[in-house]
Legacy VTK file of the C-alpha trace (Angstrom):
# vtk DataFile Version 3.0
C-alpha trace
ASCII
DATASET POLYDATA
POINTS 319 float
-11.705 -5.743 -6.246
-8.975 -7.556 -4.599
-6.924 -10.155 -6.810
-4.221 -11.012 -5.298
-4.291 -14.912 -5.111
-2.926 -18.135 -4.631
-0.098 -16.924 -2.671
1.176 -17.808 0.923
1.890 -14.069 2.426
3.960 -13.141 5.378
2.881 -10.173 7.635
5.136 -9.668 10.579
2.979 -7.196 13.269
0.261 -9.443 12.058
-1.941 -9.315 15.392
-1.800 -5.337 14.836
-3.679 -2.456 13.929
-2.802 -2.141 10.211
-2.140 -6.135 10.294
-5.335 -7.343 10.943
-7.116 -5.772 8.770
-4.542 -6.675 5.910
-5.128 -10.503 7.137
-8.546 -10.149 6.725
-8.245 -9.024 3.046
-6.270 -11.280 2.134
-6.703 -14.606 3.932
-9.683 -15.555 1.410
-7.872 -16.645 -1.488
-4.392 -16.733 0.100
-2.271 -18.550 2.920
-1.429 -15.848 5.295
0.848 -16.374 8.040
0.539 -14.027 10.597
3.665 -13.410 13.037
4.028 -11.495 16.178
5.598 -11.006 19.385
2.051 -9.717 20.912
3.696 -6.737 22.091
0.285 -4.642 21.366
-2.487 -7.278 20.200
-5.392 -6.490 18.251
-6.010 -10.515 17.444
-7.080 -11.812 20.487
-10.795 -9.907 20.088
-11.079 -11.544 16.108
-11.262 -15.597 16.990
-13.145 -15.595 13.716
-9.999 -14.336 12.288
-6.981 -16.215 14.405
-8.983 -19.702 13.908
-9.607 -18.953 10.095
-8.394 -22.631 7.796
-6.180 -19.869 5.985
-4.263 -17.904 8.732
-1.338 -19.713 10.196
-0.063 -17.674 13.784
3.477 -18.261 14.716
4.445 -15.902 17.791
7.962 -14.558 17.202
10.592 -11.535 17.141
11.784 -10.399 14.167
15.210 -10.167 16.757
15.371 -13.787 15.866
16.619 -14.757 12.222
16.256 -18.228 13.214
12.271 -17.473 13.745
12.380 -15.331 10.958
13.674 -17.490 8.748
10.530 -20.614 9.987
8.120 -17.800 9.115
8.975 -16.904 5.916
10.004 -19.993 4.743
7.458 -20.983 1.818
6.137 -17.504 1.348
5.990 -15.333 -1.973
5.363 -12.504 -0.771
6.525 -10.205 2.824
4.529 -7.585 3.959
6.958 -6.125 7.002
4.962 -4.152 9.862
7.127 -5.426 12.846
8.853 -2.456 14.386
8.520 0.120 18.036
6.347 2.268 16.750
4.548 4.956 18.686
5.974 9.035 20.484
5.491 7.593 24.282
7.906 4.615 23.479
10.654 6.578 21.371
11.119 8.607 24.307
10.801 5.803 27.064
12.791 3.224 25.065
14.971 5.047 22.313
17.707 2.377 21.993
15.386 -0.194 21.442
13.423 1.710 19.063
16.517 1.862 16.892
17.752 -2.033 17.808
14.090 -3.511 16.775
13.359 -1.635 13.900
17.048 -1.887 12.223
18.200 -5.212 13.208
14.399 -6.723 12.486
14.128 -5.032 9.696
18.044 -6.570 8.053
17.042 -9.957 9.612
13.830 -9.936 7.221
15.703 -8.469 4.545
17.941 -11.135 4.971
15.513 -14.009 5.328
14.019 -12.783 2.019
16.939 -12.978 0.183
17.931 -16.467 1.323
14.742 -17.504 0.636
14.027 -16.294 -2.732
11.003 -14.311 -1.487
9.451 -12.584 -4.750
8.047 -9.020 -2.917
8.538 -7.354 0.143
6.367 -4.518 1.309
7.938 -2.052 4.088
6.007 0.020 6.079
8.001 2.874 6.694
6.636 6.413 8.445
5.198 9.742 7.734
7.806 10.980 10.600
10.793 10.514 7.897
9.572 13.895 6.577
10.097 15.578 9.790
8.437 19.117 11.371
7.012 20.575 9.423
5.319 18.184 6.001
2.595 20.057 4.066
1.952 18.707 0.188
5.296 16.714 0.873
5.965 14.121 -1.950
8.096 10.813 -2.076
11.286 12.654 -3.275
11.078 15.961 -0.700
13.727 15.623 2.033
14.051 14.505 5.332
14.543 17.569 7.422
14.253 15.725 10.917
14.849 17.090 14.343
18.467 17.203 16.529
19.832 14.291 17.401
19.432 15.317 20.683
15.240 14.730 20.372
14.453 10.883 20.938
11.806 11.930 18.839
13.602 11.587 15.964
14.745 8.041 16.599
11.636 6.345 15.034
12.340 8.386 11.964
15.815 7.344 11.895
15.340 3.848 12.509
12.268 3.934 9.383
14.414 5.825 7.289
18.127 3.724 7.736
15.132 0.810 7.040
14.022 1.886 3.671
17.580 2.269 2.367
18.376 -1.386 4.171
14.899 -2.501 1.880
15.832 -0.548 -1.590
19.173 -1.718 -1.619
18.701 -5.738 -0.848
16.074 -5.292 -3.533
18.671 -4.039 -5.791
21.327 -5.769 -5.198
19.821 -9.232 -4.743
16.634 -8.967 -7.360
13.490 -9.161 -5.305
10.741 -6.115 -5.815
10.382 -4.277 -2.664
8.103 -1.547 -1.940
8.133 1.004 1.059
4.998 2.696 2.333
4.920 5.970 4.353
1.222 5.958 6.125
0.165 9.688 7.278
-1.799 9.582 10.601
-4.019 6.095 9.472
-6.741 5.386 12.247
-10.057 2.893 12.551
-11.001 0.047 14.430
-8.909 -1.930 16.282
-6.263 0.802 16.879
-4.229 0.673 19.878
-1.685 2.161 21.988
-1.656 5.889 21.709
-2.976 8.429 18.562
-5.549 11.500 19.272
-7.957 9.973 17.822
-8.011 6.220 19.757
-7.297 8.937 22.899
-10.094 11.029 22.080
-12.539 8.600 21.969
-10.931 6.454 25.130
-11.633 9.779 27.153
-15.573 9.705 25.559
-16.085 6.371 26.957
-14.701 7.143 30.430
-16.777 10.250 30.739
-13.370 12.164 31.099
-12.287 15.357 29.437
-10.990 15.163 26.008
-7.219 16.391 26.339
-5.543 18.416 24.075
-1.664 18.733 23.797
-0.315 21.934 23.108
-2.329 24.966 22.102
-4.612 22.676 19.420
-2.939 24.128 15.772
-1.320 20.984 14.531
-2.257 20.021 11.582
-2.675 16.241 10.344
-4.597 14.838 7.477
-6.455 11.489 8.455
-6.467 8.369 6.598
-9.503 5.746 7.536
-7.464 2.077 7.529
-9.553 0.523 4.603
-8.361 3.089 2.394
-4.871 2.473 3.479
-4.748 -1.447 3.097
-6.794 -0.840 -0.384
-3.529 1.299 -1.287
-1.277 -2.024 0.037
-3.775 -3.883 -2.249
-3.319 -2.391 -4.977
0.632 -3.053 -4.657
0.411 -6.110 -4.410
-1.610 -6.910 -7.573
1.084 -5.104 -9.590
3.061 -7.109 -11.336
4.777 -4.061 -13.537
6.556 -1.749 -10.529
9.257 -3.672 -9.266
10.757 -0.630 -6.442
8.605 2.603 -5.258
8.117 4.377 -2.343
4.614 5.698 -1.819
2.919 8.301 0.571
-0.361 6.474 1.413
-2.859 9.307 3.401
-5.949 11.263 3.184
-4.609 15.075 2.167
-8.403 16.284 1.720
-9.281 14.942 5.370
-6.893 17.319 7.032
-8.010 18.826 11.027
-5.896 20.731 13.367
-5.933 18.982 16.818
-8.740 21.196 17.858
-11.053 21.064 15.213
-10.927 16.948 15.055
-11.488 17.185 18.753
-14.398 19.549 17.939
-15.840 17.006 15.434
-15.361 13.603 17.892
-17.810 15.857 20.251
-20.258 16.088 16.865
-19.803 12.454 15.790
-21.069 11.415 19.449
-23.420 14.174 19.961
-21.692 15.198 23.463
-20.727 18.472 24.751
-17.283 17.154 26.133
-15.226 19.400 27.753
-12.066 19.965 25.800
-8.818 20.421 28.474
-5.540 21.843 27.302
-2.201 20.636 28.454
1.129 21.265 28.081
3.528 19.320 25.169
6.733 17.983 27.034
8.083 17.045 23.541
8.728 18.092 20.129
5.425 18.527 17.878
5.057 18.191 14.494
3.239 21.342 13.148
1.683 20.141 10.303
1.713 16.767 8.284
0.231 16.456 5.536
1.034 13.907 2.009
1.003 14.280 -1.406
-0.072 11.300 -2.938
0.093 11.693 -6.977
2.257 9.031 -7.044
-0.179 6.698 -5.916
-3.127 7.993 -7.730
-0.451 7.757 -10.897
0.861 4.524 -10.649
-1.501 2.764 -8.357
-4.844 4.450 -9.282
-5.207 5.271 -5.282
-8.588 7.398 -4.718
-9.075 7.464 -0.658
-12.880 7.258 -0.472
-13.380 7.872 3.704
-14.409 10.933 4.473
-12.932 11.604 8.525
-16.625 11.915 9.632
-17.917 8.536 8.383
-14.795 6.934 9.678
-15.326 8.134 12.812
-18.597 7.093 13.318
-16.990 3.697 12.413
-14.326 3.821 14.945
-16.514 4.784 17.663
-18.755 2.083 17.387
-16.004 0.011 17.514
-14.271 2.096 20.569
-17.603 1.696 22.451
-17.884 -2.086 21.948
-14.275 -3.681 22.394
-12.099 -1.093 23.604
LINES 1 320
319 0 1 2 3 4 5 6 7 8 9 10 11 12 13 14 15 16 17 18 19 20 21 22 23 24 25 26 27 28 29 30 31 32 33 34 35 36 37 38 39 40 41 42 43 44 45 46 47 48 49 50 51 52 53 54 55 56 57 58 59 60 61 62 63 64 65 66 67 68 69 70 71 72 73 74 75 76 77 78 79 80 81 82 83 84 85 86 87 88 89 90 91 92 93 94 95 96 97 98 99 100 101 102 103 104 105 106 107 108 109 110 111 112 113 114 115 116 117 118 119 120 121 122 123 124 125 126 127 128 129 130 131 132 133 134 135 136 137 138 139 140 141 142 143 144 145 146 147 148 149 150 151 152 153 154 155 156 157 158 159 160 161 162 163 164 165 166 167 168 169 170 171 172 173 174 175 176 177 178 179 180 181 182 183 184 185 186 187 188 189 190 191 192 193 194 195 196 197 198 199 200 201 202 203 204 205 206 207 208 209 210 211 212 213 214 215 216 217 218 219 220 221 222 223 224 225 226 227 228 229 230 231 232 233 234 235 236 237 238 239 240 241 242 243 244 245 246 247 248 249 250 251 252 253 254 255 256 257 258 259 260 261 262 263 264 265 266 267 268 269 270 271 272 273 274 275 276 277 278 279 280 281 282 283 284 285 286 287 288 289 290 291 292 293 294 295 296 297 298 299 300 301 302 303 304 305 306 307 308 309 310 311 312 313 314 315 316 317 318
């Protein structure tokens, strides 16, 4: 049960996949400001959310400090999700990935300091653990790849953003939390990602494309379980600054296994074709969530089959 009430909360990147789900949960008992440049827009298909009396949408850019200041003014909590994301984006615009993610986070934290925000939640990424990340906890080493590979610009920017968030919190006295999401999926997911790509292929009656040999492993976490973890952070009044892995290590599948599961969910014999991987691949990514279990009583609830069914229904209607 959500006990976050009576706040004014800013969500940067609020029109996106995770942002809109957070807004839905929070807007009943709080004023929610969604700040987004609409590069990826899930809000446009949600008129009931956009027009909710407790929702205010502001189009803006985290690179513009004045716009960020205006959005944060009057807010007691800030959820910072705005970022350049998606593996193809890292390769196409690595410099801009660093620019937006670093300067954007800096602007948000500067304004949070100046406006006396009480709590900040910064969204990082499981990419910070590098190419081999099995049972990694929040204190595991960050073995990201060579600086010559564009893929790691995103992880580098997010690690630096984590440092900024932690150091600003320590120096200026506001509560701050970093979450590292592991392969979140579900309705409204836009852009790339194996599950959204697979369902897009299903809808278009095309083969499912698996890049590489299909052996890389991921732990898949349904969107509602991710949101529940964030709500628990917002509800908590005793913790001051922490980092949390957010994911579901029980729902672990290879890419090929996931493709076969999608065929099972849609009850169709869809061809699966393999294409050569043209970039660095993360071989395994499975979180240890013991810390979130212990401090937040976090328990992922949705198994992959159930989550895929819900996601498929949404894709067939909206995507």
